[in-house]
KEFI-129017 format. One record per residue: x, y, z of N, C-alpha, C in turn. Coordinates in steps of 0.2 Angstrom, whole numbers, padded with zeros to 4 digits, always signed. Layout:
<pts>
XYZXYZXYZ ...
</pts>
This chain:
<pts>
+0004-0006+0000+0000+0000+0000+0004+0006+0000 +0003+0011-0005+0007+0017-0005+0005+0022-0001 +0009+0027+0000+0007+0033+0005+0001+0037+0002 +0000+0036-0005-0006+0040-0008-0012+0037-0006 -0012+0030-0004-0018+0027-0002-0020+0028+0005 -0016+0032+0009-0018+0033+0016-0024+0038+0017 -0029+0037+0021-0034+0041+0022-0033+0048+0025 -0032+0053+0021-0030+0060+0024-0035+0065+0022 -0040+0063+0018-0045+0068+0016-0052+0067+0021 -0053+0073+0024-0059+0073+0028-0066+0072+0024 -0070+0067+0025-0076+0067+0022-0082+0068+0026 -0082+0067+0032-0087+0069+0037-0085+0071+0044 -0089+0075+0047-0088+0077+0054-0094+0075+0058 -0093+0070+0063-0099+0068+0066-0100+0072+0073 -0105+0076+0073-0106+0081+0079-0112+0078+0083 -0111+0079+0090-0117+0077+0094-0115+0077+0101 -0109+0074+0102-0106+0074+0109-0105+0081+0112 -0107+0081+0118-0105+0087+0122-0099+0086+0126 -0093+0089+0124-0087+0088+0128-0083+0083+0124 -0077+0081+0127-0072+0077+0124-0075+0070+0122 -0073+0068+0116-0075+0061+0114-0069+0057+0115 -0070+0051+0119-0064+0047+0122-0062+0041+0117 -0067+0039+0113-0065+0033+0109-0070+0033+0103 -0068+0031+0097-0072+0030+0092-0070+0023+0089 -0075+0019+0087-0073+0012+0085-0077+0010+0079 -0074+0007+0074-0078+0004+0068-0081-0002+0071 -0087-0004+0068-0089-0011+0070-0086-0016+0065 -0087-0022+0066-0083-0028+0063-0083-0027+0055 -0089-0025+0052-0088-0025+0044-0087-0018+0042 -0086-0013+0047-0084-0006+0045-0090-0002+0042 -0096-0004+0042-0102+0000+0040-0104+0005+0045 -0103+0004+0051-0105+0008+0057-0099+0010+0061 -0100+0015+0065-0095+0016+0071-0099+0018+0077 -0095+0017+0082-0098+0019+0089-0093+0024+0092 -0096+0029+0096-0091+0034+0099-0094+0034+0107 -0089+0037+0111-0091+0037+0118-0087+0043+0121 -0090+0046+0127-0086+0052+0129-0088+0054+0136 -0086+0060+0137-0087+0064+0143-0094+0065+0145 -0098+0066+0140-0105+0067+0141-0109+0061+0143 -0106+0056+0145-0109+0049+0148-0113+0045+0143 -0112+0047+0136-0116+0044+0131-0112+0040+0126 -0115+0035+0123-0112+0031+0118-0117+0033+0112 -0113+0034+0106-0117+0036+0100-0116+0031+0094 -0121+0029+0091-0120+0025+0085-0121+0029+0078 -0116+0028+0074-0116+0032+0068-0116+0028+0061 -0118+0031+0056-0116+0028+0049-0111+0034+0047 -0104+0032+0048-0099+0037+0047-0099+0039+0039 -0101+0034+0035-0100+0036+0028-0105+0040+0025 -0111+0041+0028-0116+0045+0026-0116+0051+0031 -0113+0051+0036-0112+0056+0041-0119+0057+0046 -0122+0051+0047-0128+0051+0050-0128+0048+0057 -0131+0051+0062-0132+0049+0069-0138+0044+0069 -0137+0038+0072-0142+0033+0072-0146+0033+0078 -0142+0032+0084-0144+0031+0090-0140+0033+0096 -0143+0035+0102-0139+0037+0107-0140+0032+0113 -0135+0030+0117-0136+0025+0122-0134+0029+0129 -0139+0029+0133-0138+0033+0140-0140+0029+0145 -0135+0028+0150-0136+0024+0156-0130+0025+0161 -0124+0027+0158-0119+0028+0162-0119+0034+0167 -0117+0034+0173-0117+0039+0177-0111+0044+0177 -0106+0041+0174-0100+0045+0173-0097+0045+0165 -0091+0048+0164-0089+0047+0157-0088+0040+0155 -0089+0039+0148-0089+0033+0145-0082+0033+0142 -0078+0028+0143-0071+0028+0141-0069+0023+0135 -0074+0018+0135-0072+0013+0129-0079+0010+0127 -0079+0007+0121-0085+0004+0119-0083-0002+0114 -0087-0007+0113-0085-0012+0108-0092-0016+0106 -0092-0018+0100-0098-0021+0098-0097-0028+0095 -0102-0032+0096-0101-0039+0094-0101-0039+0086 -0098-0045+0083-0097-0045+0076-0104-0045+0072 -0109-0048+0076-0116-0048+0073-0120-0041+0074 -0117-0036+0077-0120-0030+0078-0125-0030+0083 -0127-0035+0087-0133-0036+0091-0132-0033+0098 -0125-0033+0101-0124-0031+0107-0118-0027+0108 -0118-0023+0113-0112-0019+0114-0110-0019+0121 -0104-0018+0123-0101-0017+0129-0098-0010+0130 -0098-0007+0136-0095-0001+0137-0093+0000+0145 -0089+0005+0146-0086+0005+0153-0084+0012+0154 -0082+0014+0160-0080+0021+0161-0079+0023+0168 -0081+0029+0170-0079+0032+0177-0084+0029+0182 -0089+0026+0180-0094+0023+0186-0092+0016+0188 -0086+0014+0186-0084+0007+0189-0087+0001+0186 -0092+0002+0182-0096-0004+0179-0095-0005+0172 -0096-0011+0170-0096-0013+0163-0103-0015+0161 -0105-0011+0156-0112-0011+0154-0113-0016+0148 -0118-0020+0147-0119-0025+0142-0126-0023+0139 -0126-0021+0133-0132-0017+0130-0135-0021+0124 -0141-0021+0123-0145-0023+0117-0144-0017+0112 -0141-0018+0106-0140-0012+0101-0147-0010+0099 -0151-0014+0097-0158-0012+0093-0162-0008+0098 -0163-0011+0104-0168-0007+0109-0165-0002+0113 -0158-0002+0114-0154+0003+0118-0155+0001+0125 -0157-0005+0126-0158-0007+0133-0152-0010+0136 -0151-0009+0143-0145-0012+0146-0147-0019+0148 -0144-0024+0146-0146-0031+0148-0143-0032+0155 -0137-0030+0156-0133-0032+0162-0128-0027+0164 -0127-0026+0170-0122-0022+0173-0117-0026+0177 -0111-0026+0175-0106-0030+0179-0102-0026+0183 -0103-0027+0190-0100-0023+0195-0094-0027+0198 -0089-0024+0200-0084-0028+0204-0077-0024+0203 -0076-0020+0198-0070-0016+0198-0070-0011+0204 -0064-0010+0207-0064-0006+0212-0061+0001+0210 -0063+0003+0204-0061+0010+0202-0063+0011+0195 -0061+0016+0191-0063+0017+0184-0061+0011+0180 -0065+0010+0175-0064+0005+0170-0062+0008+0163 -0056+0006+0161-0052+0010+0156-0054+0007+0149 -0055+0000+0148-0056-0003+0142-0060-0009+0142 -0063-0011+0137-0067-0017+0136-0067-0020+0129 -0067-0027+0129-0067-0030+0123-0072-0037+0124 -0075-0038+0118-0079-0045+0118-0074-0050+0115 -0075-0056+0118-0071-0062+0114-0074-0063+0107 -0071-0067+0104-0074-0068+0097-0080-0072+0096 -0082-0075+0102-0089-0078+0102-0094-0074+0105 -0092-0068+0107-0097-0063+0110-0100-0066+0116 -0097-0071+0119-0100-0074+0125-0097-0071+0132 -0091-0068+0131-0087-0065+0137-0085-0058+0135 -0085-0054+0140-0082-0047+0140-0076-0047+0145 -0071-0044+0142-0065-0043+0147-0064-0035+0148 -0063-0034+0154-0062-0026+0156-0056-0025+0159 -0053-0019+0158-0047-0017+0161-0048-0011+0166 -0045-0012+0172-0047-0007+0177-0041-0003+0180 -0043+0003+0183-0039+0007+0187-0037+0003+0193 -0041-0002+0195-0039-0006+0201-0034-0011+0200 -0030-0011+0194-0024-0015+0193-0026-0022+0191 -0033-0023+0189-0035-0029+0187-0038-0030+0180 -0038-0036+0177-0042-0037+0171-0047-0042+0174 -0054-0041+0171-0059-0046+0174-0063-0048+0168 -0065-0054+0168-0069-0058+0162-0075-0059+0165 -0081-0057+0161-0088-0058+0163-0091-0062+0158 -0095-0067+0160-0099-0071+0156-0106-0067+0154 -0107-0066+0148-0113-0062+0146-0119-0066+0146 -0118-0073+0146-0124-0077+0145-0126-0080+0152 -0122-0079+0157-0124-0081+0164-0127-0075+0168 -0131-0077+0173-0134-0072+0177-0130-0070+0183 -0125-0074+0183-0120-0072+0189-0117-0065+0188 -0116-0062+0193-0113-0055+0193-0106-0055+0194 -0103-0061+0196-0096-0062+0198-0092-0063+0192 -0086-0061+0191-0082-0062+0185-0080-0069+0185 -0079-0072+0179-0077-0079+0179-0069-0079+0179 -0066-0074+0178-0059-0074+0179-0056-0067+0181 -0051-0067+0186-0048-0060+0188-0041-0061+0187 -0038-0056+0183-0030-0056+0183-0028-0050+0186 -0024-0051+0192-0022-0046+0196-0015-0046+0198 -0011-0047+0193-0004-0047+0194-0001-0041+0192 -0005-0036+0189-0002-0029+0187+0000-0025+0193 +0004-0021+0193+0007-0017+0198+0004-0010+0198 +0000-0008+0193-0003-0001+0192-0009-0002+0188 -0013+0003+0186-0019+0004+0182-0018+0000+0176 -0023-0004+0174-0023-0008+0167-0027-0003+0162 -0024-0001+0157-0027+0004+0153-0030+0001+0147 -0028-0004+0144-0031-0007+0138-0030-0014+0138 -0035-0017+0134-0035-0025+0133-0036-0027+0126 -0033-0032+0124-0034-0035+0118-0035-0042+0118 -0039-0046+0114-0040-0053+0115-0038-0057+0108 -0035-0063+0109-0035-0067+0104-0039-0073+0105 -0039-0079+0101-0043-0084+0102-0042-0087+0109 -0036-0087+0112-0034-0091+0118-0031-0086+0123 -0030-0080+0122-0026-0076+0126-0030-0069+0128 -0028-0066+0133-0030-0060+0135-0023-0056+0136 -0023-0050+0133-0017-0046+0133-0019-0039+0136 -0015-0037+0141-0016-0031+0145-0010-0026+0145 -0012-0020+0144-0006-0015+0144-0007-0011+0150 -0002-0009+0154-0003-0006+0161+0002+0000+0162 +0000+0004+0166+0004+0010+0168+0011+0007+0172 +0011+0001+0174+0017-0002+0177+0022-0003+0172 +0021-0002+0166+0026-0003+0160+0026-0009+0157 +0021-0014+0159+0021-0020+0156+0015-0021+0151 +0017-0026+0146+0011-0029+0142+0011-0036+0144 +0006-0039+0147+0005-0045+0150+0000-0050+0146 +0003-0056+0144-0001-0060+0140-0003-0066+0144 -0010-0068+0145-0012-0073+0149-0015-0078+0144 -0012-0084+0144-0015-0090+0140-0021-0093+0144 -0027-0092+0142-0033-0094+0146-0033-0102+0147 -0031-0106+0142-0031-0113+0142-0026-0116+0147 -0020-0113+0147-0015-0117+0151-0014-0113+0158 -0017-0107+0158-0016-0103+0164-0009-0100+0165 -0005-0099+0159+0001-0096+0159+0001-0088+0158 +0006-0085+0161+0007-0078+0160+0014-0076+0158 +0014-0072+0153+0020-0069+0150+0020-0062+0151 +0025-0059+0154+0026-0052+0155+0032-0049+0151 +0030-0044+0147+0035-0040+0143+0036-0033+0146 +0041-0031+0149+0042-0025+0152+0045-0020+0147 +0041-0015+0146+0043-0009+0141+0046-0004+0145 +0046-0003+0151+0049+0002+0155+0046+0009+0155 +0040+0009+0151+0036+0015+0151+0029+0014+0152 +0025+0018+0155+0018+0017+0155+0015+0015+0149 +0011+0010+0149+0007+0008+0142+0000+0010+0143 -0002+0013+0137-0008+0017+0137-0013+0012+0133 -0011+0009+0128-0015+0006+0123-0011+0000+0120 -0015-0006+0119-0012-0012+0116-0017-0014+0110 -0014-0015+0104-0018-0017+0099-0014-0022+0095 -0018-0026+0091-0015-0032+0088-0014-0030+0080 -0008-0033+0077-0008-0033+0070-0013-0037+0067 -0015-0036+0061-0020-0040+0058-0018-0047+0057 -0012-0048+0056-0009-0055+0055-0008-0059+0062 -0009-0055+0067-0009-0059+0074-0002-0060+0076 +0003-0058+0073+0010-0059+0075+0013-0054+0079 +0010-0048+0080+0013-0042+0083+0008-0039+0088 +0011-0036+0093+0007-0031+0097+0010-0024+0097 +0005-0019+0095+0007-0012+0095+0006-0009+0102 +0010-0006+0106+0009-0004+0112+0011+0004+0112 +0006+0008+0114+0007+0015+0114+0009+0017+0121 +0014+0021+0122+0017+0022+0128+0017+0030+0130 +0018+0031+0136+0017+0038+0138+0024+0042+0138 +0029+0039+0134+0035+0043+0133+0035+0045+0126 +0029+0046+0123+0028+0048+0116+0031+0044+0111 +0030+0037+0112+0033+0032+0108+0028+0026+0107 +0027+0023+0101+0024+0017+0100+0029+0012+0099 +0027+0006+0102+0032+0000+0102+0029-0006+0099 +0032-0009+0094+0030-0015+0091+0033-0021+0094 +0030-0026+0096+0032-0032+0099+0031-0038+0095 +0036-0042+0095+0034-0049+0092+0030-0053+0097 +0024-0056+0095+0020-0059+0100+0023-0065+0103 +0027-0069+0099+0029-0076+0101+0035-0075+0105 +0040-0070+0104+0046-0069+0108+0046-0063+0113 +0042-0058+0112+0042-0052+0116+0047-0047+0113 +0051-0049+0108+0056-0045+0105+0053-0038+0103 +0057-0033+0105+0055-0026+0102+0057-0025+0095 +0052-0025+0090+0054-0025+0083+0055-0018+0081 +0051-0013+0083+0052-0006+0081+0049-0001+0086 +0051+0005+0085+0048+0011+0089+0046+0016+0084 +0041+0019+0086+0038+0025+0081+0037+0031+0085 +0040+0036+0083+0041+0043+0087+0039+0049+0082 +0038+0054+0086+0037+0060+0082+0030+0064+0085 +0026+0060+0087+0019+0062+0090+0021+0064+0097 +0016+0067+0101+0016+0069+0108+0011+0065+0111 +0013+0061+0116+0008+0057+0121+0012+0057+0128 +0010+0061+0132+0013+0061+0139+0008+0061+0144 +0001+0063+0143-0004+0063+0148-0010+0060+0147 -0012+0059+0141-0019+0056+0139-0018+0049+0137 -0024+0046+0137-0024+0039+0134-0026+0040+0127 -0021+0038+0123-0022+0038+0116-0022+0032+0113 -0026+0031+0107-0026+0024+0104-0021+0024+0098 -0019+0018+0096-0015+0017+0090-0017+0011+0087 -0016+0010+0081-0017+0004+0077-0013+0003+0071 -0014-0003+0068-0011-0004+0061-0016-0003+0056 -0014-0001+0050-0019-0001+0045-0021-0008+0043 -0026-0009+0039-0029-0015+0038-0024-0020+0034 -0019-0017+0031-0014-0021+0027-0008-0023+0031 -0008-0020+0037-0002-0020+0042+0004-0016+0038 +0003-0012+0033+0009-0009+0030+0011-0003+0034 +0006+0000+0038+0008+0007+0041+0005+0006+0048 +0008+0010+0053+0005+0011+0060+0002+0018+0060 -0003+0019+0063-0006+0025+0064-0008+0027+0071 -0008+0033+0073-0010+0035+0080-0011+0043+0080 -0014+0045+0086-0016+0052+0087-0010+0055+0091 -0011+0061+0091-0006+0065+0095-0009+0071+0099 -0006+0073+0105-0010+0077+0109-0010+0084+0106 -0007+0086+0101-0007+0092+0097-0012+0092+0092 -0016+0087+0091-0022+0087+0086-0020+0084+0080 -0014+0081+0079-0011+0078+0073-0012+0071+0073 -0013+0068+0067-0013+0061+0066-0006+0059+0062 -0003+0054+0064+0003+0051+0061+0002+0045+0058 +0006+0044+0052+0006+0037+0049+0014+0036+0049 +0016+0030+0051+0023+0028+0050+0023+0022+0046 +0029+0021+0042+0030+0015+0039+0031+0009+0044 +0028+0004+0043+0028-0002+0048+0036-0004+0049 +0039-0005+0044+0046-0008+0044+0051-0003+0046 +0052+0002+0043+0057+0007+0044+0055+0013+0049 +0049+0013+0051+0047+0018+0056+0047+0025+0054 +0048+0026+0048+0048+0033+0046+0041+0036+0046 +0041+0043+0047+0034+0046+0047+0033+0047+0040 +0028+0044+0037+0026+0044+0030+0021+0050+0029 +0017+0051+0034+0012+0057+0034+0010+0059+0040 +0009+0066+0041+0006+0068+0047+0002+0075+0045 -0004+0075+0048-0008+0081+0047-0012+0083+0053 -0014+0089+0053-0019+0091+0058-0026+0089+0057 -0028+0085+0061-0035+0082+0061-0040+0085+0065 -0038+0087+0071-0043+0090+0076-0039+0096+0079 -0044+0100+0082-0041+0106+0086-0039+0105+0093 -0039+0099+0095-0037+0097+0102-0034+0089+0101 -0033+0087+0107-0030+0080+0108-0034+0075+0104 -0030+0071+0100-0034+0065+0096-0034+0059+0101 -0039+0057+0103-0040+0052+0108-0040+0045+0105 -0043+0044+0099-0043+0038+0096-0043+0038+0089 -0040+0032+0086-0040+0031+0079-0043+0024+0078 -0047+0023+0073-0050+0016+0071-0050+0015+0064 -0046+0010+0061-0046+0009+0054-0051+0004+0051 -0053+0006+0046-0059+0002+0042-0056-0005+0041 -0060-0011+0042-0057-0017+0041-0055-0019+0034 -0058-0016+0029-0057-0017+0022-0055-0011+0017 -0058-0006+0019-0056+0000+0014-0051+0005+0017 -0049+0010+0013-0044+0015+0016-0048+0020+0019 -0050+0019+0025-0055+0024+0028-0053+0023+0036 -0054+0029+0039-0052+0029+0046-0057+0034+0050 -0059+0032+0056-0062+0037+0060-0058+0039+0066 -0058+0045+0068-0054+0048+0073-0058+0052+0078 -0057+0052+0085-0060+0056+0090-0056+0060+0093 -0059+0065+0096-0055+0071+0100-0058+0074+0106 -0054+0077+0110-0056+0081+0115-0060+0087+0112 -0059+0089+0106-0063+0094+0103-0070+0093+0102 -0072+0087+0104-0080+0085+0104-0082+0082+0097 -0078+0081+0093-0080+0078+0086-0077+0071+0085 -0080+0068+0080-0078+0062+0077-0077+0063+0070 -0071+0062+0067-0070+0064+0060-0069+0057+0056 -0071+0057+0050-0071+0052+0045-0066+0054+0039 -0061+0049+0038-0056+0051+0033-0055+0046+0028 -0054+0048+0022-0053+0043+0016-0047+0046+0012 -0046+0042+0007-0040+0044+0002-0042+0049-0003 
</pts>
């Protein structure tokens, strides 16, 4: 994929949130996106047509993360009210609230079967919740972290957490094994490469680090942006050719995966870019910001 194919042209601005938007995420097929923020709401959009579809309100504090099932029927969310919410997308009804975290919840993800939600908390734990059971107790707690867990990523058999303690920890659910990779800097965000071989970790020293998943080896570092005090997302493009992430100065950066050169940077927002989400198939991206907007980008 050439630099010309990177989505740098703004095609829509999604307005509606009051205050900072903390995350924006495409759904599995890329036809819709969800956003969440300081105004305690989650919003569902058609980003390609610039249309707001639905607002989900039940959180008592800011909503920090949201994830939707592959069939688009359920979503999970979390935030400052210490609870993990499990929603019915069509009706907007909260099916279940999972309580147990002893502090704000920073991140949530469904497993691939949409049967389990895993949450990352300020209480230094990862917790797994069974969506199909009526039990309110977590089915698994991972509490080996030494500081706030900021982000969680899942594979078929593993839970991967990134923490302010400077580690990325991988838990193999089948055999109960934990592997810890110490990056020496607070980790803000963990995301997987599309081929499943690498973990991209965003750190609070204004650097993204690419790790080999099987060996933990540091493959590359990406620099140029500013990230010192906010939780910012980072991800790989859908071909794994480039790394992308936001910056606290409102810029979006694209790096070459292999040589880590900045191939493109542009001002996307008037304030901190909190999240970036890349379309699963097309050269399209959604970004969110403290400026209160979600923006949609194409080539």
